[in-house]
GUTIBA-368788 format. One record per residue (C-alpha): z, x negated, y; residue number from 0; residue in one letter. Coordinates in Angstrom, 1 decimal. Example, Ala and Ser with C-alpha at 12.3 -4.5 7.8 and 13.67 -1.06 7.14 Angstrom:
REM residues 2
     c3     c1     c2  nr rest
    7.8  -12.3   -4.5   0    A
    7.1  -13.7   -1.1   1    S
***
This chain:
REM residues 118
     c3     c1     c2  nr rest
   81.6  -98.8   87.6   0    M
   80.4 -101.7   85.6   1    S
   82.1 -103.5   82.7   2    V
   83.4 -107.0   83.6   3    E
   83.9 -109.4   80.6   4    T
   85.5 -112.7   79.8   5    V
   84.1 -114.0   76.6   6    K
   84.7 -116.9   74.2   7    G
   83.3 -117.8   70.8   8    D
   85.7 -115.5   68.9   9    E
   86.8 -113.0   71.6  10    Y
   86.0 -110.8   74.5  11    S
   88.1 -109.1   77.1  12    I
   86.4 -106.2   79.0  13    E
   87.6 -104.4   82.0  14    Y
   86.2 -100.9   82.2  15    H
   86.7 -100.0   85.8  16    G
   85.8  -96.4   85.5  17    D
   88.5  -95.7   83.0  18    S
   91.0  -98.4   84.0  19    H
   91.0 -100.0   80.5  20    V
   91.3 -103.7   79.6  21    L
   89.9 -104.0   76.0  22    L
   90.8 -107.1   74.0  23    F
   88.8 -107.9   70.9  24    R
   88.6 -110.7   68.3  25    G
   90.8 -113.7   68.0  26    T
   92.2 -115.6   71.1  27    I
   93.5 -119.1   70.4  28    R
   93.2 -120.9   73.7  29    L
   95.3 -124.0   74.2  30    Q
   97.0 -123.6   77.6  31    S
   97.7 -121.4   80.5  32    A
   94.8 -123.0   82.3  33    E
   92.5 -121.9   79.5  34    D
   93.7 -118.3   80.0  35    Y
   93.1 -118.4   83.7  36    A
   89.8 -116.4   83.6  37    P
   91.5 -113.7   81.5  38    A
   94.4 -113.6   83.9  39    V
   92.0 -113.3   86.9  40    V
   90.3 -110.4   85.2  41    L
   93.8 -108.7   84.5  42    M
   94.8 -109.2   88.1  43    Q
   91.5 -107.7   89.3  44    K
   92.1 -104.6   87.1  45    A
   95.6 -104.4   88.5  46    Q
   94.4 -104.5   92.1  47    A
   91.8 -101.8   91.4  48    E
   94.3  -99.5   89.6  49    C
   96.8  -99.4   92.4  50    A
   98.5  -96.0   92.3  51    G
   97.0  -95.3   88.9  52    A
   97.5  -96.2   85.3  53    N
   96.1  -99.3   83.6  54    L
   95.7  -99.4   79.9  55    T
   95.7 -102.7   78.0  56    M
   94.1 -102.0   74.6  57    D
   94.9 -104.6   72.0  58    F
   93.9 -102.5   69.0  59    R
   90.9 -104.7   68.1  60    Q
   92.6 -108.0   68.8  61    L
   93.3 -109.6   65.5  62    E
   95.2 -112.6   66.8  63    F
   96.7 -113.9   70.1  64    L
   98.6 -117.2   70.1  65    N
  101.8 -117.9   71.9  66    S
  100.0 -119.2   75.1  67    S
   98.2 -115.9   75.2  68    G
  101.3 -113.8   74.7  69    I
  103.0 -115.8   77.5  70    N
  100.0 -115.1   79.8  71    S
  100.2 -111.4   79.0  72    I
  104.0 -111.3   79.6  73    S
  103.7 -113.1   82.9  74    K
  101.1 -110.5   84.0  75    F
  103.5 -107.7   83.1  76    V
  106.3 -109.4   85.0  77    I
  104.0 -109.7   88.1  78    A
  103.0 -106.0   87.8  79    A
  106.6 -105.0   87.6  80    R
  107.4 -106.9   90.7  81    K
  104.6 -105.3   92.6  82    E
  105.3 -101.9   91.0  83    D
  101.9 -100.4   92.1  84    R
  100.5  -99.3   88.7  85    I
  101.5  -97.5   85.6  86    G
  100.9  -99.6   82.5  87    L
  100.1  -98.4   79.0  88    T
   99.9 -100.9   76.1  89    V
   97.9  -99.8   73.0  90    R
   98.3 -101.6   69.8  91    G
   97.4 -101.4   66.1  92    N
  100.3 -100.8   63.7  93    K
   98.3 -102.6   60.9  94    D
   98.3 -105.9   62.8  95    I
  101.7 -107.5   62.4  96    Y
  101.8 -109.7   65.5  97    W
  101.2 -106.6   67.7  98    Q
  104.2 -104.7   66.4  99    Q
  106.4 -107.7   67.0 100    K
  105.1 -109.1   70.3 101    S
  103.7 -106.1   72.1 102    L
  107.0 -104.2   71.8 103    S
  108.7 -107.0   73.8 104    N
  106.7 -106.0   76.8 105    L
  108.9 -102.9   77.1 106    E
  111.9 -105.2   77.5 107    K
  110.0 -107.0   80.3 108    V
  109.3 -103.8   82.1 109    W
  111.0 -100.5   81.1 110    R
  108.0  -98.6   82.6 111    M
  105.6  -99.9   80.1 112    V
  104.4  -97.1   77.8 113    V
  103.8  -98.3   74.3 114    M
  101.3  -96.6   72.0 115    A
  101.1  -98.3   68.6 116    I
   98.9  -96.4   66.2 117    D
***
């Protein structure tokens, strides 16, 4: 499968369909939920393609994500919980402070989220 990408000046989000991985890189500082819509569409596509399998959201190369982005990710996890068709692994970087604080909250949103902060 091919890699689908959403890009901005300082970031990229790639969906690797063959391995069911969403890879987040750079710094994402979009202003509103509407600005995050292309990323949300890519995440929803990944979720649909992973039905019955595990989706990994890899944030280890994402230096910064603002509150609008964290909100968009949280809403995505809530929607995935409601559909309950995929497994979800969240990978983070222990050396990036916001990831320790914010990504761990995703476990509270859906107890089936597997956290891997390394």
